[in-house]
C-alpha positions in Angstrom: 0.0 0.2 0.0 1.3 3.5 -0.7 2.3 5.7 2.2 0.3 8.5 3.3 2.6 11.3 2.0 2.6 9.6 -1.7 -1.3 9.5 -1.5 -1.5 13.4 -0.5 1.0 14.2 -3.2 -1.3 12.4 -5.8 -4.3 14.2 -4.1 -2.8 17.3 -5.1 -1.9 16.7 -8.4 -5.5 15.6 -9.1 -6.8 18.7 -7.4 -4.5 20.8 -9.8 -5.9 19.0 -12.8 -9.7 19.5 -11.6 -8.8 23.2 -11.2 -7.1 23.3 -14.6 -9.8 21.7 -16.3 -12.9 23.3 -17.9 -15.5 21.2 -16.4 -18.9 21.6 -16.4 -20.3 23.4 -13.2 -22.2 20.5 -11.9 -19.4 17.8 -12.9 -16.9 20.2 -11.0 -19.0 20.1 -7.9 -19.0 16.5 -8.1 -15.3 15.8 -8.7 -14.3 18.3 -5.7 -16.6 16.3 -3.4 -14.9 13.2 -4.5 -11.4 14.9 -4.1 -12.5 15.6 -0.5 -13.6 12.1 0.1 -10.2 11.0 -1.2 -8.5 13.1 1.4 -10.6 12.0 4.5 -9.8 8.4 3.4 -6.1 9.0 3.8 -6.4 11.0 7.2 -8.0 7.9 8.2 -5.6 5.6 6.8 -8.6 3.8 5.0 -6.7 3.0 1.7 -9.1 0.5 0.1 -10.1 -0.5 -3.7 -12.7 2.5 -3.9 -9.7 5.1 -3.5 -8.2 3.6 -6.7 -11.4 3.5 -8.6 -12.1 7.3 -7.6 -8.8 8.7 -8.6 -9.1 6.9 -11.8 -12.2 8.3 -12.4 -11.1 11.9 -11.8 -7.9 11.3 -13.9 -10.0 10.3 -16.4 -12.8 13.2 -16.1 -10.2 16.0 -15.8 -8.3 14.9 -18.8 -11.2 15.2 -21.2 -11.6 18.3 -23.8 -14.9 19.6 -22.3 -14.5 22.9 -24.1 -11.3 22.8 -26.1 -11.9 23.1 -29.8 -9.9 23.7 -33.3 -10.9 26.2 -35.7 -11.7 25.1 -38.9 -9.9 26.1 -42.1 -12.9 26.6 -44.7 -10.6 27.2 -47.9 -11.6 25.8 -51.0 -8.7 26.2 -52.8 -6.5 24.5 -49.8 -9.1 21.7 -50.0 -8.6 21.0 -53.9 -4.7 21.3 -53.0 -4.7 18.6 -50.1 -7.1 16.2 -52.2 -5.0 16.5 -55.4 -1.9 15.9 -53.3 -3.1 12.8 -51.5 -5.5 11.3 -54.3 -5.3 10.3 -58.0 -8.3 10.4 -60.2 -11.6 9.7 -58.1 -12.8 13.2 -59.6 -16.7 12.5 -58.4 -15.6 12.0 -54.9 -13.4 14.9 -54.6 -16.4 17.1 -56.1 -18.4 15.7 -53.2 -16.2 16.4 -50.6 -15.8 19.8 -52.2 -19.1 20.3 -52.0 -19.0 19.2 -48.4 -16.5 22.1 -47.6 -18.5 24.6 -49.6 -21.7 24.0 -47.5 -19.7 24.3 -44.2 -18.1 27.4 -45.4 -21.4 29.0 -46.4 -23.1 28.1 -43.3 -20.2 29.3 -41.1 -20.7 32.8 -42.9 -24.4 32.8 -42.2 -24.3 31.8 -38.6 -22.9 33.7 -35.6 -20.1 32.5 -33.3 -23.0 30.4 -31.0 -24.4 28.8 -33.6 -23.7 25.2 -34.1 -22.9 24.0 -37.4 -24.1 20.3 -38.2 -22.1 18.7 -40.6 -23.7 15.7 -42.7 -22.5 12.4 -41.8 -20.6 10.9 -44.9 -20.6 7.1 -45.6 -17.8 6.1 -47.9 -18.7 2.9 -49.3 -16.7 0.7 -51.6 -14.3 -2.1 -51.9 -11.1 -2.9 -49.9 -8.3 -0.6 -51.1 -10.3 2.0 -52.8 -9.1 5.0 -50.3 -12.0 5.3 -48.0 -10.1 5.9 -44.9 -7.6 8.2 -46.6 -10.1 10.3 -47.7 -11.1 11.1 -44.4 -7.6 11.9 -43.1 -7.3 14.1 -46.4 -10.8 16.1 -45.2 -9.3 16.8 -41.5 -6.1 17.9 -43.1 -8.0 20.4 -45.3 -10.1 21.4 -42.5 -7.1 21.9 -40.1 -9.1 19.3 -37.6 -7.6 16.6 -35.7 -8.6 13.0 -36.6 -9.2 9.8 -34.7 -10.2 6.6 -35.9 -12.5 3.8 -34.4 -12.3 0.5 -36.0 -15.7 -1.4 -35.6 -14.3 -4.6 -37.3 -15.2 -7.5 -34.9 -16.7 -5.2 -32.1 -18.6 -7.5 -30.1 -20.4 -5.2 -27.4 -22.0 -1.8 -27.5 -19.8 -1.3 -24.3 -16.8 -0.9 -26.7 -18.3 2.3 -27.6 -20.2 3.4 -24.5 -17.9 2.2 -21.5 -18.9 0.4 -18.8 -20.3 1.3 -15.3 -17.7 2.1 -12.7 -19.4 -0.3 -10.4 -17.5 -3.1 -12.5 -13.7 -3.8 -11.8 -11.1 -2.4 -14.1 -13.9 -0.4 -16.0 -13.0 2.5 -18.2 -14.8 4.8 -20.9 -15.8 3.6 -24.2 -13.8 4.2 -27.6 -15.8 7.5 -28.1 -14.7 9.2 -24.9 -10.8 7.4 -25.5 -10.6 8.9 -28.9 -11.7 12.4 -27.5 -9.0 12.3 -25.2 -6.7 11.2 -27.5 -7.6 14.4 -30.1 -7.5 16.7 -27.1 -10.6 18.5 -28.8 -14.1 17.9 -28.6 -14.9 18.8 -32.1 -12.4 16.4 -34.2 -13.0 14.3 -37.1 -14.2 11.1 -35.8 -13.8 8.1 -38.2 -16.3 5.2 -37.8 -14.2 2.7 -39.7 -16.0 -0.7 -41.3 -19.2 -0.1 -39.6 -20.5 -3.1 -41.3 -18.2 -5.3 -39.8 -19.4 -5.6 -35.9 -20.1 -9.1 -34.8 -23.5 -10.3 -35.5 -24.6 -11.0 -31.9 -23.8 -7.4 -31.0 -25.3 -5.6 -34.2 -28.4 -4.6 -32.7 -27.0 -2.6 -29.6 -24.1 -1.2 -31.7 -26.2 0.1 -34.2 -28.4 1.7 -31.4 -25.3 3.6 -30.0 -24.7 4.6 -33.6 -28.2 6.1 -34.0 -27.4 8.3 -31.0 -24.1 9.1 -32.2 -25.0 10.3 -35.8 -28.3 12.3 -34.8 -27.8 15.8 -34.1 -30.5 15.8 -31.6 -29.1 13.3 -29.3 -25.4 13.6 -29.7 -25.1 17.3 -28.1 -25.6 14.9 -24.6 -23.9 11.5 -25.4 -23.6 9.7 -22.1 -20.7 7.4 -21.6 -21.3 4.7 -18.9 -17.9 5.2 -17.2 -17.8 9.3 -17.3 -21.6 9.1 -16.3 -21.9 12.9 -17.6 -23.3 14.2 -20.7 -20.4 15.1 -23.2 -21.3 17.3 -26.3 -20.3 16.0 -29.6 -22.3 18.2 -31.8 -19.4 19.8 -33.3 -17.6 16.8 -34.2 -17.6 15.7 -37.7 -18.5 12.0 -38.3 -17.4 10.1 -41.3 -18.1 6.3 -41.7 -16.9 3.7 -43.9 -18.2 0.2 -45.0 -17.9 -2.6 -47.5 -21.3 -3.9 -47.6 -24.5 -1.4 -46.8 -26.8 -4.5 -46.3 -25.6 -5.0 -42.9 -26.2 -1.2 -41.5 -29.2 -1.0 -39.8 -32.0 1.1 -41.3 -32.5 3.7 -38.6 -28.5 4.5 -39.1 -28.4 4.1 -42.8 -31.0 7.0 -42.7 -28.6 9.4 -41.2 -26.0 8.8 -43.5 -25.2 10.4 -46.9 -23.7 7.5 -49.3 -20.5 8.2 -51.4 -19.7 5.5 -53.8 -16.0 4.8 -54.1 -15.3 3.5 -57.3 -12.7 0.8 -58.3 -9.5 2.0 -59.8 -8.7 1.2 -63.5 -5.3 -0.4 -64.6 -4.3 3.0 -65.9 -4.8 4.8 -62.6 -3.2 2.1 -60.6 0.0 2.7 -62.9 -0.4 6.4 -62.2 -0.7 5.9 -58.3 2.0 3.4 -58.1 4.6 5.6 -60.3 3.8 8.6 -58.6 2.4 7.9 -55.0 3.4 4.5 -54.0 6.9 4.2 -55.3 8.3 7.2 -54.0 6.8 6.5 -50.6 8.2 2.7 -50.7 11.8 4.0 -51.6 11.6 6.7 -48.8 10.3 4.1 -46.2 13.1 1.5 -47.4 15.8 4.1 -47.2 16.5 4.3 -51.1 17.4 7.1 -52.9 15.9 8.0 -56.4 18.8 6.4 -58.3 18.8 3.3 -56.6 15.6 1.7 -58.1 13.9 2.7 -61.7 11.0 0.5 -63.0 10.4 0.3 -66.5 6.9 1.1 -68.2 6.5 -2.3 -69.8 6.8 -3.4 -66.2 4.0 -1.7 -64.5 0.9 -3.5 -66.3 2.5 -6.6 -64.8 2.7 -5.2 -61.4 -0.8 -3.8 -61.2 -2.3 -7.2 -62.1 -0.2 -9.9 -60.9 -2.9 -12.2 -59.7 -6.0 -10.9 -61.6 -8.3 -8.1 -60.8 -8.2 -6.0 -57.8 -10.4 -3.0 -57.0 -7.9 -1.3 -54.9 -4.4 -0.7 -54.7 -3.1 -2.9 -51.5 -1.9 -5.5 -53.6 0.1 -3.2 -55.9 1.3 -1.2 -52.4 2.7 -4.6 -51.3 4.4 -5.3 -54.1 6.1 -2.2 -54.5 7.3 -2.3 -51.0 8.3 -5.8 -51.5 10.7 -4.7 -54.0 12.0 -1.8 -52.2 13.2 -4.0 -49.5 14.8 -6.5 -51.7 16.6 -3.8 -53.3 17.6 -2.3 -50.1 18.9 -5.5 -48.9 21.2 -6.0 -52.2 22.4 -2.8 -51.8 23.3 -3.2 -48.2 25.0 -6.4 -49.1 27.0 -4.8 -51.5 25.9 -7.0 -54.7 24.3 -4.0 -56.5 24.5 -0.4 -56.4 21.4 0.3 -58.3 18.4 -2.0 -60.1 16.1 -1.2 -63.3 13.4 -3.5 -63.3 12.7 -4.3 -67.1 10.8 -7.0 -69.1 12.6 -6.4 -72.2 16.5 -6.8 -71.1 18.7 -7.7 -68.6 19.8 -4.5 -66.5 20.9 -6.3 -63.2 22.1 -9.5 -62.0 19.2 -9.9 -59.9 15.7 -9.1 -61.7 15.0 -9.7 -65.1 12.0 -10.9 -67.2 12.9 -14.5 -66.6 12.4 -14.5 -63.3 10.0 -11.9 -62.6 6.9 -14.2 -62.2 9.0 -16.3 -59.4 9.9 -12.9 -57.8 6.4 -11.7 -57.6 5.7 -14.9 -55.9 8.2 -14.5 -53.2 6.7 -11.1 -52.9 3.4 -12.3 -52.4 5.2 -14.9 -49.2 6.9 -12.0 -47.8 4.4 -9.1 -47.7 1.2 -10.6 -45.8 1.1 -7.6 -43.5 -1.2 -4.7 -44.8 -0.3 -1.2 -43.4 -2.4 2.3 -44.0 -1.1 4.5 -46.5 -2.3 8.3 -47.1 -2.6 8.9 -50.8 
């Protein structure tokens, strides 16, 4: 058990956090009463499990951004630049996001500072690897907002979102409150990723929480079971992604505006691979521009090594695999640079004769998929 002096020091730190935090008046009074109770426990040498639970709760409550926000940058020119920098093609999707930002800008001009602008909730629907998640990150960058991602894949309980009551041992807030603490502001972009992939047995409960989150009439007072006090989410921007809309409850779907994410054509994949994925993979592998060159006639083979793929994840893994192998060869001293070509042998390592075997070896060594910002 900690000694009394250590506990008193901890209580003083909690009190300082409470004084510095912009807590709602009612909640501040509650926290002050809890701190007084902790001081009484220490004075009576009555250190118990209740002390730890109370101190943990105070630490959580005082760490939340009750009144901290970021100022939006509603500049259409900057928004265009951000989307062009990170995304190739997808003009219809870009246009929809530009319309989205334009509406926010007009509403901001027409309203006064006390008016809350309710942004529509967009659902990015498309196959794996078509850029759903990265568009959300681009929107956050364009607006100058923080972004947090909540993965729904395999989520097995509504408590994962809403938290668990403090009456239970090891109770903590849900993912919504945790993401706000991570962001440090109460108006971040909150990405609800793969909302169609929750566990079947918990689908009903989770969809019920989503209705509350996405409804502007309800989310101004979102109540986490652990925090047990309404938190205002009305200024947050929610974006959702899914692969299949059939598994989304009607009540949730009615609150969403769907943006269809088209599959990439082979031509688009070649442009993305050449101008986005290859430079990033080389930088990640520590290669300079002269270390690796991929000939034009190789790109069609790389974008479709195993048949049609709607997204670019297979291409990304292949390019990363090439870059890693080149890096190893350079470090071992066997080569200084590589030109991957189909028509002639430029290096002692990769040629059109062994390319397919080389591609198969890449497939075996690049099973892990990593997020990449286009």
